[in-house]
Every structure is written in C-alpha cells, then in structure tokens.
C-alpha positions, 0 to 999 in steps of 0.5 A: 481478509483483515486481521487486528492485533492489539498490544498494550503497554503500561508506564507506571513511572510517569505518574508519581504525584497522582491523587487516588481519585484522579483518572488514569490516562489511556491512549489508544492508537489505531493504525491501519495498514495494507499488506500486499501479496503477489500471486503467481498463477502458474505455481500458485505461490503467494509472496508478500511484497510489503506493508503500506499505510492505508488512506486512513492510516492513523487515529487516536482515542484518549480516555481517562479511567478509574481502576474500577472502570475496566469492565469490558461492557463499559470500555466497549461503550467508550470505544465503539462510538469512535470506531463504529466497528462493534467487532473491533471495539469488542476485541479492544475492550476485552483485551484492555479489561483482561490486561487491567485485571492481570497487571494493574489491579494487583499493584494499585499504582497510578499508571498510563496505558498505551494501547496499540491496535494495528489492523492489517488488510491483506490485498492479493494481486496477480503477479505478472511473469517478469520474464514475459514483461521484459521480453515485451519491453525489449520488443517495443524498444526494438520496434522503436529503434529499427528501420521499418523498411530495411529492419536494420538498427537505427543508430542513436546519433544517426541523422539520416532517420525520418520520423513521421507523425505516426511514429514509424521510423525509417532511414532517409535512404530507405524511405526516399525511394518510397516517397518518389511514388507515394505520399503515405507511410509505407506501414500504416498508409497515413498521409504524410502531408496532413 
C-alpha cells in the first residue's frame, strides 16, 4: 500500500526586485520512503519499526510559472513527463492549483513556491518471536561450548579440547579413549585423517 502526502510552502520575501512578466520559481521535491511494519501472527498486531529512504529516495522538478499558468491540466502536462505517474502527477497538480487560487492570486506578489511530495510505501514483514529466537541462539551457543561426549561445558581457556574439521568439540580426556579404537568423529563419523 502506498500513500502520498503533498505539502506546499511559499516564500514571498525573497523576490523583491521581480518584474511583473517574470516567471515565479517552483521547486517540487519528491521524496520516496519505506515504512516497515512487523506483524505478530499470534496476536495479529502491527508495529511500525521505522521509516527508511527507498532506493530512488529523492528527485526534484524545477519550473518557472506565471500566475496565469496554474490550471490543473497545464500543471499536469509539466509534471507528468518527469514522474511518469498520472495519479501522482494529477494529485500534485490539483494541490498546487488549489493552493495558488487560495494563497497566491489574492496577493499578486512575486513568490517562490516549494512543493514537498512524500510518498510512503508500507512494507509488512512477519515478526519472529523474539523469545523463541533467543532460545535457539542459546541452544546453538550451548552446543558450541559443550563437550559432545561428557556433555560438560567447555571452558574458554581450557587447553584440553579437540576441535575436528566437522566442528564437533571434545575434551581431550574424553576423545582419547574413542580414538584408541576409531579414527572418526563419534557423532558424525567423519574420518579425522582425510
């Protein structure tokens, strides 16, 4: 789902020496962003996890217009070739024309118009149960730090551990008996001398 918000700001103070036949500068800033939501399937709640710029996050259209050039159809013809989106171009043109009629035409002063268009695309992702994820990570860490034979913890500074190419870990005292009769890992049976 995509939403587009158009806001317009006009600066009348910056164009003091403006000739009546001169065009008024119009700057249309286009910003695209992605708003991510995590969906918890168990409770069906949606939580916003943040807003991020999209890959095509910013572009700009600069126009110069006379006061009489603010018809929605004329604005559409100027904006649409840049956006290639009739819906969005129509929305921006309508908003600019409406704004000009209400705020610019009555004053008849030179101005600079800034149009900010923010398009937000909502992206929904399944939320993983953080408790379940923590348990899985703990189990993986426990497997890495436990002797696969005696099931005792491997001490970080313990020098009596043996790590095979298969990544199974054993205390030297535990694997020594096994290696007297076999040349493979006691868990996965991978040959140790290959």
